[in-house]
N, CA, C and O of each residue as an XYZ file, in Angstrom:
624
protein
N     -12.866     -5.722    -14.732
C     -11.691     -5.298    -14.014
C     -11.613     -3.777    -13.904
O     -11.154     -3.245    -12.893
N     -12.063     -3.082    -14.945
C     -12.023     -1.624    -14.937
C     -12.872     -1.074    -13.794
O     -12.481     -0.111    -13.134
N     -14.039     -1.687    -13.560
C     -14.890     -1.272    -12.453
C     -14.165     -1.494    -11.136
O     -14.223     -0.648    -10.244
N     -13.475     -2.641    -11.009
C     -12.744     -2.940     -9.785
C     -11.637     -1.910     -9.578
O     -11.407     -1.474     -8.450
N     -10.959     -1.523    -10.633
C      -9.905     -0.521    -10.539
C     -10.477      0.804    -10.045
O      -9.895      1.451     -9.174
N     -11.615      1.204    -10.601
C     -12.260      2.436    -10.174
C     -12.702      2.374     -8.719
O     -12.550      3.339     -7.970
N     -13.243      1.244     -8.334
C     -13.691      1.079     -6.950
C     -12.503      1.115     -5.994
O     -12.612      1.674     -4.903
N     -11.371      0.529     -6.383
C     -10.188      0.546     -5.545
C      -9.712      1.969     -5.337
O      -9.363      2.348     -4.219
N      -9.692      2.758     -6.391
C      -9.251      4.144     -6.288
C     -10.191      4.931     -5.387
O      -9.737      5.682     -4.524
N     -11.470      4.770     -5.572
C     -12.451      5.469     -4.746
C     -12.288      5.077     -3.283
O     -12.317      5.935     -2.402
N     -12.117      3.794     -3.025
C     -11.939      3.315     -1.655
C     -10.686      3.907     -1.034
O     -10.711      4.368      0.107
N      -9.596      3.896     -1.780
C      -8.339      4.434     -1.252
C      -8.438      5.916     -0.964
O      -7.974      6.385      0.076
N      -9.037      6.651     -1.872
C      -9.170      8.093     -1.656
C     -10.073      8.393     -0.468
O      -9.784      9.285      0.329
N     -11.158      7.652     -0.352
C     -12.059      7.847      0.783
C     -11.335      7.535      2.089
O     -11.478      8.260      3.074
N     -10.570      6.470      2.091
C      -9.827      6.103      3.298
C      -8.780      7.153      3.635
O      -8.619      7.533      4.795
N      -8.074      7.616      2.618
C      -7.024      8.597      2.852
C      -7.589      9.933      3.333
O      -6.956     10.634      4.123
N      -8.751     10.271      2.865
C      -9.365     11.534      3.248
C     -10.150     11.449      4.556
O     -10.654     12.456      5.056
N     -10.245     10.257      5.095
C     -11.104     10.070      6.260
C     -10.404     10.371      7.572
O     -10.751      9.788      8.599
N      -9.446     11.250      7.563
C      -8.814     11.651      8.806
C      -9.681     12.709      9.492
O      -9.210     13.774      9.891
N     -10.943     12.377      9.609
C     -11.916     13.255     10.252
C     -11.947     12.975     11.746
O     -11.112     12.236     12.266
N     -12.891     13.554     12.412
C     -13.005     13.377     13.861
C     -13.125     11.912     14.244
O     -12.576     11.496     15.264
N     -13.831     11.123     13.446
C     -13.983      9.699     13.758
C     -12.633      9.012     13.796
O     -12.329      8.291     14.746
N     -11.819      9.229     12.771
C     -10.502      8.614     12.725
C      -9.588      9.260     13.751
O      -8.809      8.567     14.405
N      -9.669     10.559     13.900
C      -8.828     11.242     14.862
C      -9.096     10.750     16.281
O      -8.218     10.797     17.143
N     -10.304     10.283     16.509
C     -10.655      9.782     17.829
C     -10.057      8.407     18.097
O     -10.047      7.940     19.235
N      -9.561      7.765     17.051
C      -8.974      6.440     17.222
C      -7.760      6.540     18.139
O      -7.025      7.527     18.109
N      -7.565      5.533     18.933
C      -6.396      5.454     19.787
C      -5.154      5.416     18.897
O      -5.105      4.656     17.930
N      -4.173      6.217     19.217
C      -2.954      6.320     18.410
C      -2.290      4.961     18.259
O      -1.888      4.591     17.156
N      -2.168      4.215     19.344
C      -1.545      2.889     19.269
C      -2.291      1.985     18.299
O      -1.676      1.259     17.519
N      -3.609      2.031     18.351
C      -4.420      1.207     17.449
C      -4.252      1.642     15.993
O      -4.208      0.802     15.094
N      -4.160      2.944     15.762
C      -3.985      3.452     14.399
C      -2.658      2.968     13.818
O      -2.595      2.545     12.664
N      -1.610      3.032     14.617
C      -0.300      2.574     14.151
C      -0.334      1.072     13.895
O       0.152      0.605     12.865
N      -0.903      0.319     14.822
C      -0.991     -1.131     14.644
C      -1.818     -1.478     13.404
O      -1.476     -2.402     12.666
N      -2.880     -0.753     13.183
C      -3.738     -0.990     12.022
C      -2.961     -0.808     10.726
O      -2.959     -1.691      9.868
N      -2.299      0.340     10.585
C      -1.594      0.590      9.319
C      -0.429     -0.366      9.147
O      -0.177     -0.829      8.035
N       0.293     -0.674     10.228
C       1.398     -1.614     10.126
C       0.899     -3.017      9.770
O       1.561     -3.745      9.029
N      -0.244     -3.385     10.288
C      -0.816     -4.694      9.956
C      -1.208     -4.771      8.488
O      -0.961     -5.782      7.831
N      -1.819     -3.708      7.969
C      -2.198     -3.693      6.552
C      -0.956     -3.797      5.674
O      -0.960     -4.519      4.677
N       0.103     -3.083      6.036
C       1.345     -3.173      5.266
C       1.960     -4.563      5.382
O       2.545     -5.065      4.422
N       1.833     -5.183      6.544
C       2.362     -6.546      6.719
C       1.629     -7.541      5.833
O       2.248     -8.446      5.273
N       0.332     -7.385      5.701
C      -0.439     -8.264      4.817
C       0.046     -8.086      3.376
O       0.244     -9.064      2.655
N       0.233     -6.841      2.966
C       0.734     -6.610      1.609
C       2.117     -7.226      1.434
O       2.385     -7.856      0.411
N       2.988     -7.054      2.408
C       4.347     -7.592      2.315
C       4.338     -9.121      2.246
O       5.164     -9.719      1.557
N       3.406     -9.747      2.956
C       3.279    -11.203      2.945
C       3.074    -11.712      1.513
O       3.640    -12.730      1.115
N       2.277    -11.005      0.772
C       1.983    -11.395     -0.609
C       3.019    -10.846     -1.586
O       3.317    -11.476     -2.601
N       3.553     -9.695     -1.284
C       4.487     -9.024     -2.179
C       5.815     -9.784     -2.278
O       6.419     -9.859     -3.348
N       6.256    -10.343     -1.153
C       7.533    -11.064     -1.128
C       7.621    -12.190     -2.152
O       8.556    -12.209     -2.951
N       6.671    -13.132     -2.152
C       6.723    -14.207     -3.147
C       6.579    -13.708     -4.585
O       7.188    -14.270     -5.496
N       5.786    -12.665     -4.797
C       5.684    -12.114     -6.149
C       7.036    -11.550     -6.587
O       7.449    -11.733     -7.732
N       7.712    -10.871     -5.681
C       9.033    -10.331     -5.994
C      10.026    -11.433     -6.301
O      10.834    -11.314     -7.222
N       9.965    -12.500     -5.532
C      10.863    -13.637     -5.780
C      10.593    -14.249     -7.155
O      11.527    -14.646     -7.852
N       9.328    -14.325     -7.542
C       8.990    -14.830     -8.881
C       9.487    -13.861     -9.954
O      10.082    -14.278    -10.947
N       9.242    -12.575     -9.748
C       9.642    -11.564    -10.733
C      11.153    -11.543    -10.931
O      11.634    -11.262    -12.029
N      11.898    -11.837     -9.876
C      13.359    -11.827     -9.949
C      13.932    -13.186    -10.361
O      15.147    -13.327    -10.501
N      13.076    -14.174    -10.554
C      13.551    -15.492    -10.952
C      14.154    -16.301     -9.821
O      14.824    -17.305    -10.066
N      13.926    -15.879     -8.581
C      14.452    -16.613     -7.434
C      13.647    -17.874     -7.159
O      14.171    -18.856     -6.633
N      12.371    -17.837     -7.521
C      11.516    -19.025     -7.474
C      10.757    -19.091     -8.794
O      10.621    -18.092     -9.500
N      10.272    -20.271     -9.109
C       9.544    -20.450    -10.363
C       8.294    -19.594    -10.400
O       7.586    -19.446     -9.403
N       8.041    -19.039    -11.562
C       6.840    -18.246    -11.782
C       5.640    -19.178    -11.861
O       5.601    -20.099    -12.676
N       4.666    -18.922    -11.001
C       3.399    -19.652    -10.993
C       2.319    -18.615    -11.256
O       1.964    -17.847    -10.361
N       1.790    -18.584    -12.483
C       0.852    -17.517    -12.834
C      -0.387    -17.466    -11.945
O      -0.877    -16.379    -11.638
N      -0.894    -18.611    -11.531
C      -2.084    -18.609    -10.665
C      -1.750    -18.059     -9.283
O      -2.517    -17.279     -8.718
N      -0.622    -18.459     -8.750
C      -0.198    -17.971     -7.430
C       0.116    -16.479     -7.490
O      -0.254    -15.725     -6.590
N       0.786    -16.065     -8.532
C       1.114    -14.651     -8.701
C      -0.167    -13.826     -8.772
O      -0.275    -12.783     -8.127
N      -1.132    -14.291     -9.551
C      -2.404    -13.569     -9.702
C      -3.170    -13.525     -8.379
O      -3.768    -12.505     -8.040
N      -3.151    -14.615     -7.643
C      -3.841    -14.655     -6.346
C      -3.229    -13.634     -5.391
O      -3.941    -12.904     -4.702
N      -1.935    -13.595     -5.364
C      -1.251    -12.652     -4.473
C      -1.434    -11.202     -4.935
O      -1.555    -10.300     -4.106
N      -1.456    -10.979     -6.231
C      -1.692     -9.631     -6.761
C      -3.087     -9.145     -6.364
O      -3.262     -7.980     -6.007
N      -4.064    -10.025     -6.424
C      -5.429     -9.677     -5.998
C      -5.458     -9.320     -4.514
O      -6.138     -8.376     -4.111
N      -4.724    -10.072     -3.713
C      -4.700     -9.802     -2.274
C      -4.076     -8.437     -1.985
O      -4.591     -7.677     -1.165
N      -2.972     -8.129     -2.658
C      -2.335     -6.823     -2.470
C      -3.299     -5.710     -2.890
O      -3.435     -4.698     -2.202
N      -3.949     -5.911     -4.006
C      -4.906     -4.911     -4.475
C      -6.056     -4.723     -3.480
O      -6.503     -3.600     -3.246
N      -6.526     -5.816     -2.905
C      -7.634     -5.735     -1.952
C      -7.267     -4.935     -0.705
O      -8.126     -4.286     -0.108
N      -6.011     -4.977     -0.315
C      -5.572     -4.308      0.914
C      -4.991     -2.923      0.633
O      -4.797     -2.140      1.563
N      -4.717     -2.614     -0.606
C      -3.996     -1.385     -0.973
C      -4.618     -0.103     -0.442
O      -3.895      0.851     -0.152
N      -5.910     -0.055     -0.309
C      -6.556      1.158      0.170
C      -6.694      1.249      1.674
O      -7.177      2.256      2.192
N      -6.285      0.229      2.374
C      -6.564      0.171      3.812
C      -5.630      0.952      4.738
O      -6.131      1.615      5.646
N      -4.320      0.915      4.569
C      -3.469      1.467      5.629
C      -3.581      2.965      5.842
O      -3.225      3.468      6.908
N      -4.061      3.671      4.860
C      -3.962      5.131      4.863
C      -4.747      5.795      5.981
O      -4.329      6.841      6.477
N      -5.863      5.225      6.392
C      -6.623      5.857      7.473
C      -5.935      5.707      8.822
O      -6.336      6.346      9.795
N      -4.901      4.867      8.894
C      -4.142      4.730     10.128
C      -3.084      5.804     10.317
O      -2.419      5.844     11.353
N      -2.924      6.667      9.336
C      -1.974      7.777      9.454
C      -2.708      8.984     10.032
O      -3.156      9.869      9.304
N      -2.816      8.994     11.342
C      -3.555     10.058     12.026
C      -2.590     10.964     12.799
O      -1.469     10.582     13.131
N      -3.058     12.138     13.060
C      -2.268     13.096     13.823
C      -1.808     12.459     15.130
O      -2.585     11.813     15.832
N      -0.541     12.653     15.435
C       0.012     12.124     16.675
C       0.535     10.709     16.567
O       0.936     10.123     17.573
N       0.543     10.136     15.349
C       0.955      8.732     15.199
C       2.293      8.571     14.477
O       2.597      7.492     13.968
N       3.078      9.622     14.432
C       4.323      9.576     13.682
C       5.527      9.497     14.615
O       5.402      9.614     15.834
N       6.687      9.295     14.014
C       7.928      9.294     14.801
C       8.035     10.603     15.569
O       7.710     11.670     15.048
N       8.487     10.512     16.795
C       8.701     11.704     17.585
C       7.457     12.294     18.210
O       7.515     13.362     18.820
N       6.326     11.610     18.067
C       5.085     12.136     18.633
C       4.848     11.676     20.076
O       3.772     11.905     20.630
N       5.833     11.040     20.677
C       5.772     10.609     22.076
C       4.588      9.717     22.406
O       3.964      9.869     23.455
N       4.280      8.790     21.515
C       3.192      7.848     21.757
C       3.690      6.528     22.305
O       2.897      5.740     22.821
N       4.976      6.268     22.209
C       5.545      5.058     22.772
C       5.474      3.825     21.879
O       5.817      2.728     22.321
N       5.042      3.980     20.647
C       4.961      2.857     19.719
C       6.045      3.041     18.660
O       6.231      4.139     18.137
N       6.752      1.967     18.350
C       7.790      2.059     17.335
C       7.154      2.203     15.953
O       6.320      1.392     15.549
N       7.557      3.235     15.251
C       7.071      3.478     13.897
C       8.165      4.159     13.093
O       8.958      4.931     13.633
N       8.202      3.871     11.813
C       9.149      4.508     10.910
C       8.499      5.631     10.112
O       9.148      6.236      9.258
N       7.228      5.917     10.379
C       6.488      6.947      9.647
C       6.947      8.328     10.115
O       6.773      8.701     11.275
N       7.530      9.067      9.193
C       8.064     10.385      9.520
C       6.938     11.414      9.686
O       5.916     11.359      9.003
N       7.155     12.337     10.599
C       6.147     13.347     10.902
C       5.825     14.236      9.703
O       4.747     14.827      9.648
N       6.741     14.339      8.749
C       6.485     15.216      7.609
C       5.341     14.704      6.732
O       4.903     15.411      5.825
N       4.857     13.500      6.984
C       3.663     13.001      6.286
C       2.502     13.969      6.504
O       1.770     14.299      5.571
N       2.345     14.413      7.739
C       1.232     15.296      8.078
C       1.308     16.634      7.350
O       0.283     17.272      7.110
N       2.512     17.056      7.000
C       2.693     18.353      6.348
C       2.661     18.277      4.821
O       2.752     19.303      4.147
N       2.535     17.083      4.283
C       2.601     16.895      2.833
C       1.407     16.102      2.314
O       1.573     15.171      1.526
N       0.220     16.465      2.749
C      -0.970     15.694      2.409
C      -1.277     15.667      0.910
O      -1.786     14.661      0.415
N      -0.987     16.725      0.190
C      -1.227     16.710     -1.260
C      -0.345     15.665     -1.934
O      -0.811     14.909     -2.787
N       0.919     15.624     -1.552
C       1.837     14.631     -2.113
C       1.416     13.221     -1.705
O       1.442     12.300     -2.521
N       1.034     13.059     -0.452
C       0.584     11.745      0.030
C      -0.636     11.303     -0.765
O      -0.704     10.154     -1.204
N      -1.593     12.194     -0.955
C      -2.803     11.863     -1.723
C      -2.450     11.369     -3.118
O      -2.999     10.374     -3.591
N      -1.535     12.068     -3.770
C      -1.116     11.671     -5.117
C      -0.436     10.306     -5.088
O      -0.668      9.474     -5.966
N       0.389     10.078     -4.095
C       1.082      8.792     -3.981
C       0.103      7.653     -3.698
O       0.248      6.560     -4.247
N      -0.880      7.899     -2.855
C      -1.894      6.886     -2.563
C      -2.679      6.561     -3.827
O      -2.927      5.393     -4.128
N      -3.063      7.584     -4.555
C      -3.811      7.367     -5.795
C      -2.984      6.565     -6.799
O      -3.486      5.622     -7.412
N      -1.737      6.935     -6.963
C      -0.855      6.203     -7.882
C      -0.691      4.757     -7.431
O      -0.786      3.831     -8.236
N      -0.445      4.575     -6.149
C      -0.260      3.227     -5.609
C      -1.491      2.357     -5.853
O      -1.365      1.222     -6.314
N      -2.657      2.869     -5.553
C      -3.864      2.053     -5.727
C      -4.154      1.795     -7.200
O      -4.667      0.733     -7.551
N      -3.835      2.746     -8.062
C      -3.972      2.510     -9.505
C      -3.018      1.408     -9.952
O      -3.396      0.519    -10.716
N      -1.790      1.473     -9.473
C      -0.781      0.475     -9.856
C      -1.131     -0.915     -9.330
O      -0.924     -1.907    -10.029
N      -1.658     -1.001     -8.107
C      -2.030     -2.333     -7.594
C      -3.222     -2.901     -8.361
O      -3.303     -4.110     -8.576
N      -4.147     -2.031     -8.774
C      -5.282     -2.500     -9.577
C      -4.797     -2.999    -10.937
O      -5.265     -4.022    -11.437
N      -3.864     -2.271    -11.520
C      -3.292     -2.700    -12.795
C      -2.558     -4.021    -12.632
O      -2.695     -4.915    -13.467
N      -1.782     -4.151    -11.565
C      -1.073     -5.404    -11.293
C      -2.046     -6.573    -11.199
O      -1.818     -7.621    -11.803
N      -3.115     -6.401    -10.454
C      -4.099     -7.478    -10.296
C      -4.724     -7.843    -11.640
O      -4.945     -9.018    -11.932
N      -5.002     -6.840    -12.441
C      -5.609     -7.068    -13.754
C      -4.636     -7.786    -14.697
O      -4.997     -8.772    -15.339
N      -3.428     -7.294    -14.770
C      -2.420     -7.869    -15.654
C      -2.064     -9.292    -15.225
O      -1.890    -10.173    -16.068
N      -1.958     -9.512    -13.934
C      -1.575    -10.837    -13.432
C      -2.595    -11.901    -13.822
O      -2.240    -13.068    -13.987
N      -3.854    -11.509    -13.969
C      -4.888    -12.464    -14.374
C      -4.614    -13.039    -15.765
O      -5.046    -14.147    -16.081
N      -3.901    -12.285    -16.586
C      -3.593    -12.739    -17.945
C      -2.529    -13.828    -17.950
O      -2.442    -14.604    -18.903
N      -1.714    -13.895    -16.888
C      -0.733    -14.962    -16.752
C       0.567    -14.779    -17.512
O       1.401    -15.684    -17.527
N       0.761    -13.626    -18.145
C       1.993    -13.386    -18.882
C       3.089    -12.914    -17.925
O       2.925    -11.909    -17.232
N       4.190    -13.634    -17.893
C       5.266    -13.329    -16.952
C       5.820    -11.914    -17.139
O       5.906    -11.161    -16.169
N       6.191    -11.544    -18.345
C       6.812    -10.240    -18.575
C       5.875     -9.090    -18.223
O       6.301     -8.110    -17.612
N       4.617     -9.199    -18.599
C       3.644     -8.151    -18.263
C       3.434     -8.073    -16.761
O       3.349     -6.983    -16.195
N       3.351     -9.222    -16.120
C       3.176     -9.257    -14.661
C       4.384     -8.668    -13.964
O       4.252     -7.930    -12.988
N       5.552     -8.995    -14.465
C       6.783     -8.486    -13.863
C       6.872     -6.962    -13.995
O       7.278     -6.282    -13.052
N       6.500     -6.434    -15.141
C       6.510     -4.976    -15.333
C       5.497     -4.293    -14.396
O       5.798     -3.259    -13.799
N       4.311     -4.872    -14.274
C       3.288     -4.293    -13.388
C       3.743     -4.375    -11.929
O       3.508     -3.457    -11.143
N       4.389     -5.476    -11.581
C       4.927     -5.628    -10.231
C       5.983     -4.549     -9.958
O       5.996     -3.945     -8.886
N       6.862     -4.315    -10.930
C       7.914     -3.308    -10.769
C       7.317     -1.919    -10.564
O       7.850     -1.123     -9.791
N       6.220     -1.625    -11.247
C       5.564     -0.323    -11.076
C       5.054     -0.163     -9.644
O       5.193      0.906     -9.050
N       4.468     -1.217     -9.096
C       3.994     -1.156     -7.705
C       5.183     -1.013     -6.759
O       5.150     -0.206     -5.830
N       6.225     -1.793     -6.997
C       7.419     -1.722     -6.144
C       8.018     -0.320     -6.171
O       8.442      0.189     -5.134
N       8.056      0.304     -7.334
C       8.579      1.671     -7.438
C       7.694      2.665     -6.700
O       8.187      3.626     -6.110
N       6.397      2.433     -6.734
C       5.466      3.283     -5.997
C       5.731      3.174     -4.491
O       5.764      4.177     -3.779
N       5.917      1.955     -4.033
C       6.247      1.731     -2.611
C       7.545      2.451     -2.250
O       7.618      3.174     -1.257
N       8.560      2.236     -3.076
C       9.879      2.806     -2.816
C       9.825      4.332     -2.751
O      10.470      4.941     -1.899
N       9.066      4.942     -3.640
C       8.971      6.398     -3.638
C       8.455      6.945     -2.324
O       8.959      7.945     -1.812
N       7.458      6.292     -1.788
C       6.914      6.737     -0.500
C       7.909      6.444      0.624
O       8.149      7.289      1.487
N       8.481      5.247      0.606
C       9.444      4.893      1.639
C      10.637      5.844      1.627
O      11.093      6.280      2.684
N      11.138      6.165      0.456
C      12.305      7.063      0.352
C      12.013      8.445      0.929
O      12.906      9.088      1.479
N      10.786      8.897      0.808
C      10.428     10.244      1.242
C       9.816     10.340      2.627
O       9.947     11.367      3.293
N       9.149      9.279      3.071
C       8.342      9.394      4.285
C       8.575      8.299      5.328
O       7.876      8.247      6.340
N       9.536      7.440      5.089
C       9.818      6.362      6.049
C      11.275      6.465      6.481
O      12.172      6.568      5.644
N      11.502      6.438      7.767
C      12.848      6.520      8.313
C      13.356      5.116      8.573
O      13.335      4.626      9.702
N      13.811      4.485      7.514
C      14.355      3.132      7.645
C      14.767      2.644      6.286
O      15.255      1.522      6.155
């Protein structure tokens, strides 16, 4: 699992740093759709885990672990979709809640991406153990990581 955690971090950092000419050449609409799709996949899995963590549905350790693995697998993906010209107010015609100040705060974004991918790797690892309280704590750490970015960089 430790190797997987390291690989996830490396993948996320590489993706986040890949706003090079290749990514910049991507169609803005496609970049927005890509990142929104990756977040939608995470949300698809995150919702049931949250319901389990909150006691709204019965905790199923195998299902929780499966969903944690899926979130971890996708955690490094959305970041390359944050390209210049793809934010709110950039006149691209696509609805997005991504605030333009993302582009001006790349050091903070990098740190948040690294923390997020570390937390999702930890969640996936802990969930494999099947302990409800440990899984719930790891889930809360990921949720807090999400919230921190949303509070600062999402207009919604």
